[in-house]
Structures are given as C-alpha cells and as structure tokens.
N, C-alpha and C positions, 0 to 999 in steps of 0.2 A: 224220222230220226230213230236210231237204234236205242233201245231201252238200256238204262244203266245196269239193269239186272244181268244183262248178257255179258257185261264187261268184268274182268277180274279186278280185284283190289290192287291199287298201285300206291306205294308209299309216296305221299306228296309233302306232308309236313313232318319234319324230324321232331324228335322229342323235345329238343331245346326250344324250338319255335312254339310248340304247343304249350310248354311250361311258361314261356314268356307271356304268351297271350293271356292265359288264365291268371297268372300272378299279377300282371298289369291291371287286368279288369278288377281283380279283388282289391288291389291297392288304390285304384281310382275311386271305387265305391267307398272305401274307408276314408279317403281324402274328402269326399263330398260330405259324408256323415260327420266327420270330426270338425269340418269347417262350419257346418250348420249348428253343431252343438256348442262350439266355442269353449271358452274357459280353459279348464285343465286338459280338455281334449285336444287343444292346440299343440300340446307336447307330442301327441301321437300324429297329429297332422304334419308336423315337421319331420318326424321319423319316417312316416310313409312317403313324404316328398323325397327323402333321400333314397328310399327303396326304389321309387320310380326313376330317380336319376340313375341309379345303378342298372336298372332294367333297360332303360332307354340306351344307355351307353353300350350295354351288351348287345342290344338289337342292332345298333348301328354297325358295330364291328361284325356281328354275325351276318349282317346284310352284305358284307364284303367277302367273308370266308366260309359261310355256312353252307347248308345243303342247297342243291340246285334251285328248288322253288322258293327257298327262303332268301336267296340273294336278290338284292335290288335290281341287278341286271336282268333278272327274269321277268320283272314287272315294271320296267321303265320303258314306256312306249313313246314313240315319235308322234307328233300331232297328226300326221297322216294316218297312222295306224289306229289312233283313237277315233278318228273320223270314220274309218272303215268299220270299226267295231260298232259305232253308233248307227251306221247305216245297215248293219247286219251282213256286211261283206267279210265273211270269215274264210281265210285261205288256209290250205294245208300248212302245218307248221306254226300257226299262230298260237295255239295252246291257250286261248283266252280263258277257257273254263277249267284249266288245271290248277294253277296257283291263284294269283290275283288277276282279275279282269282289269281293263283300263280304268273303269269306274271304281273298282275295289282298290286299285293301286292309288288312285287319287285320295280315297278315304284313308288309307294307311299312312301315306306321306303327310296328309293334312293333320291327322291325329298325332303323329310323332312330332311334327314341327310345333304344333300348338302346345303339346305337353312339355316340350323342351322350353318353350317360352314361359309357360306357367311355372315350371321348376326354377328357371333362371330368375324370374321376377320374385319368386318366393325366397330364393337365397339372399336377395338383397332388400327384401321388404322390411318395413317397420310400421306396425299398426299403431305406434305411439301409445300403446297401452301396456302390453306384457310380452308380445311376440316380436322377436327381431331375428331376421335371417342371419346365418353365419357369415355371410359376405357383405353385410350391410356396412360394416366399418370401412370398407374399401371404396365406397361410392359417396357422392355428395348427398346431403340430406334431401335435397329436392328430388334427386334421382330415386332415392329409396321410397319417398312418398309417392312419386309417380308410379313406380313399380308396384307398390301396394294397391294403388287405385286400379291399375289394370288387372292385377291378380284377383282382386275381390269383385271386380266389376265386369267389364267386357270380356276379359279372358275366361272367367268362370262360365259365363253364359254362352259364349261361342263354343267352348269345350262341351258343355252339356248339350248344345244343339247338334254338334257333330256326333256325339255318342247316340243321341236320339235318332239321327239319320242312319247311323250304322245299324241300329236295332231294327228300324223300319225296313232297311234294305234286306236284312237277313230274313225278316218275315215275308217280304215280297217274293224273294227267291224260293222260300219254303212253299208258298202258295203255288208257285210255278213248277213245283216238283224237284227243286234243287236244294238239297240239304247242305248248308254250309257249316253247321254246328258239329255234327257227328265227325266229319273229317278232322276238325280241329281238336277232337278228343282222341280219336283212334289213330289219326295220322294218315289214313287211307281213303282213297276215292275210287269208285268203280270207273275205270277208264280203259280205253283201248290198250292192248298189250304193247303197242308201239310207242306209247308215251314213256319217256325215261323216268325212272324213280329217283327220288332224292337220296342223298347219302345220309344214312342214319345208323352208322356203325358205332361200335364201342370207342373207336379212336376219335370219331367226331364228337361223341359225347364227352370224352375226356378233355378234348380241346375246349369245348364249350364250358366245362366246369372251371378250367383254368382262367378263361376269359371272364367268366362271371365273377370269380373271386377277385380278379384284378379290378373289375368295375366296382365291386363292393368296397374294395380298399380305397379306391378313388373317392367314393361317396363319403366314407368315414373320414378321410383326410380333409375333405372340404368342410365337413361338419365341425371338425376340430379347429379349423381356422377361426371359428367364432368363439372359442373358449379362451 
C-alpha cells in the first residue's frame, strides 16, 4: 500500500462540518457534567440541550446541501457494499477511507439519531422536582414521566456507550496508522490526487452561517414555547 506521505493533502471536511463536530462534542461533555452536578446546573443543561438541537438541525440540513464528503449521500451504503467492506473487497471508486467508512457512517447515524431522541425526550421531560422541558405542557403527564425515565436512564447510558465506542474506534485507527482526529481539525487528508475535494468556499460558508442562524432561531422559538 502506498504511504500517505506520498499523497497531497485533499480537503475532505469543510469548515462547517469541523466546527459542528467540535461544538457538538463540547456541548455533549457539558450536558454530561451538568446532568451529574444537578441543582442549578440543570439550567445550563437545558440551554446546552437547545444548543445541541440547533447543531443537529444544522447537520441534518448540511447533510443534504453541504460539501461533498459531508453529505449523507456520500456515506450512505447499501448492505452489499457494507458486506464487501467488511470482507476487505474494496473496489475503485468506493472511497471508503475518504470521508466516513461504512462502520464510521453507522456510528455517525446512530449518534445523531440517539442525540435527537435525547433532545426530544428532554424537551418534554419533567423530573417532578424543578426541571421541566419547554414542550412538557403539550404532552400527557405519563408521557412526560416516561420521557424523563428514558432520558435519565437507558438513553443516557446508551449514548455514553456509543461515545465510548467512537473514542475506542479512533484509538484503534490511530494504532493502525490512520489519524482521524487531525483531518477533523485541519480539514485535509493525504489522498490520491484523483480523489475529489469537498466544497469549502466562502459562498458555502456563508450558506452555512445562514442555515445555522435559522436552526438557532428554531431552538430559541421552541424554548420560548415553555414560557
């Protein structure tokens, strides 16, 4: 196999995707800490939950209109393709190692889905002490209590488990000589020149800024429903 050193850097992750990744990681860490601290920290837990809602909303939209390797279409694989990947049958044009591999794609989709569930249950939760989600008034009492139980129980632990697997996978790739962290910081990967670069122009960044503002406005509007 040709060494990565011989390949030129190719822009894979646009600035928006990189910013989303690190902002989401920071917000989730904050959510875990504030949930464990409890008390007045729950105010920040709710605020960070709304930040995550805005970020996830943005990522879903960006997955449709963003840069080439950030689009869901670039890492949505058919079952047969996943099976080939697991067997090591890589064909020209697969680009498994450019953006998200099939296993990486599963991790991304699973994390997004579970975070959406956690945010959704948090919005309608009621811990029957001092914290009530802004949308709790729109659901039955039993639904709010059930959502709280999931949010604080299975949902929390499954999410932590997925995050742990994500970190372990990054470490395993690192041991195998594949650095996944640096490209998510710089945006570039050493790849064959034939690999198409993602779109990371000022126009794309401007579009992302508008979309992010719209998603933030949505999160603020949802928060105000509870006042």
